[in-house]
N, C-alpha and C positions, 0 to 999 in steps of 0.2 A: 286249495280245499280248506274252508272254515272251518270244520270238522269232521277229526277221521278217528272213527272208534272201531277199537277190534279186542273185545274184553270178554271174560268169564270168570262168575264169582260162585263156588260151591254154595248152596245155603238151603237149610231145611230140606234137604233130601232130593233139591234139583240142583240145575245151576241156572243161575241167571246171567246174561249175557247181551251182546249184542255186536255185530259188525256191520259199521256203515261206513262211505265217505261221502260228503256232500258239499258244495259252496252254495248251498240255497242259503240267503238272509234268514230264515227263521226254518229249522227242522223241528218236526214234531216227532215224537214217541208217541206213538199212539197204543193203546190197549185196555183191557180189563182192569179193575183194582185187584192188586195183588200179583201183579204181573212182573214188578220189578224195576217198573220206571222211574222211581224214585230212588231206588238205590243205586241204578245205572247212571242219573245226574248227580249223586255222591261219589261214584268215582273220577267221574270227569272232575267235580270241585275237591277232589283230593280227601275228602271227610270217610272215603269205604275204599280199600286197598283191592283191586280185582287182585285174582289168583294168577292169571298171567294175562298177558295182551302188551294196547298199545294206545294211548291218546294223546294227538296233539290237535291245536287249536289256532288256526291262521299260521299253518307253518311250525308253529315252536311245540315239541315234546314236552307233554304234560309228566307222561308215565310210560315206561317202556322196560317190559321184566327180564328180557333178555340183556340188555344193557345195563339195568341195574338205574333208571332213571325214575325218580319219583318226588317230583315237586311236593314241597307244603304247601297247603292251599292259600296261605297267603300270599305266596309268590307264583301261585297261578292267575292270580289278579282278575277273577270269577265276580261277576255280580248277580247273586243267588235272590230271587224273589218266591218265595213261600206261598202257600196256600192260604195262611191265615194273616199273611204280612207280618207278625210278632214285632211290632213297634214296640220301643221300650216303655211301659205305660207311667213311668215316672218323668220322663224329658216330654218336652214340649214340641210341637212339629218341628220346628227351626232345627233344635238340637238333635232330634232323631235323623233329619236330614244331613246333618254336620258330624253325626259319629264317624261314618264311613270315609268322608272328605280328609278329615284331621288324621287317620290313622295311615290314609293311602300316602306315599312317596311324591315328594311336589313334581316330579317330575310325569306322574300319571294324572293331576288332578286336571284332565281338558274340559271339564265341566264346570262352569262358576255356578255357586247356588242361584243367584239371579237369573241366569238363562235356564237352569232346570225349574225353578219355579214359575217363570214364566212361560215353558214349554208345557209344563203339566196343570198349568193354570190353578196352583194352589196358592197363591199368595196371599190370600184370604184366610188360610189357616195356620200361617205360621206360629200363632202365639196360642193355639187350642191344645189341649190334652187328648190325648190315640181317644180314652174311652169317650171324648163327644164327637168322635168323627162316625160317618156312616161309613157302611163296607166299602162303597166305593171311595170315596177319598182317603179311608186308611190303607187301600190298596194303590193309590196312586202316591202316597208319601212313602211307603214300601218300595215303589219302583223309582221313586226322587232317590231315597237312601241308597237304593244298590248302583244307581248312575253316578252318583256324586263320589261312590268309592274308587272311581277311575278303573272299571273295569274295560279289559280287553275282550270279554264276551258276558252274555247274560245267561244263566239258567233260571227258567220258570218253572215251577212245579203247581199244576193246577190251580194258578191264580187265578181263572173266575168262579172257581166252584162253590165258593159260600155267598156268591151274590145273585142279588135278582134279577129277572131276564132285561131291565131297562140299563142298570151296573153294569150288566155282562158286556152289553152294547158299548157303552160309552167305554171299558178298559180295553174293548178290543179294538177300537178305534184308536186308543194310543198305542198300543203294542205296534198296529199298522205305520203310524208315524214313526215310532221309534226305529221299526226295521226300513223304513225310505228314508227317512231323515238323518238318523245317525249311524246309518249303516252299519250297525257293532252285531256281531253274529248271536243268535239265539237260538239256544237250546229248549223245547219248549216240551211241558209233560200234560198229556190230557187224556180222558176216555171218552170225550165229547166229541164225534166224527164230523157233525157241523163247524164247530170252533174250527178243530184242526183243518177243515178243506177251507174256510177261509182266508185264516192265518199262513199256512206253513207254505214255504216253496216245495218242499219235499216231507213226507209221511213216511215213518220209517215204525213199521207194526211190531209190536213186541208182545207175544204169545204168554 
């Protein structure tokens, strides 16, 4: 199974949790704002610790409350794409892309800069500063930075929500290519049903 998640975390008078196992190339967590979808991603990333449960990706256990396993975020080797991209504003696109690549262990650098740039179609942006990019361009760069960090899987938190309709279609096409051509497992958060129906191999509803 690509993703095996069975976790619970009491928060704000309720329990945030999910239990699923899926080998779909892209698994979507779907539900309304405030349902806890981002918190679930943060649990998988190692940024938030569940009260109890188990998380495994591609057969590797990342967290298991029973056996005491809780890998640090940097050891989980995930690429995290956020809603607003969060590029480093003082670094050019090239340096944003290389940030994660430089931190990744050499054995995890499975994607070269020139290959990523060609795949994403962002060669003309390399010397630009983030504030000069359109929303779609910035999100392509954010996805590239995540891929160049040498991830074993991707987490995507509402990556289309800040884009207009034309850019949304463009980035959805890119995500479909990543799913099909790079074959990297993706856990994807959205509250847009049309979006997840197009992209996801399996949809997990979070209430």
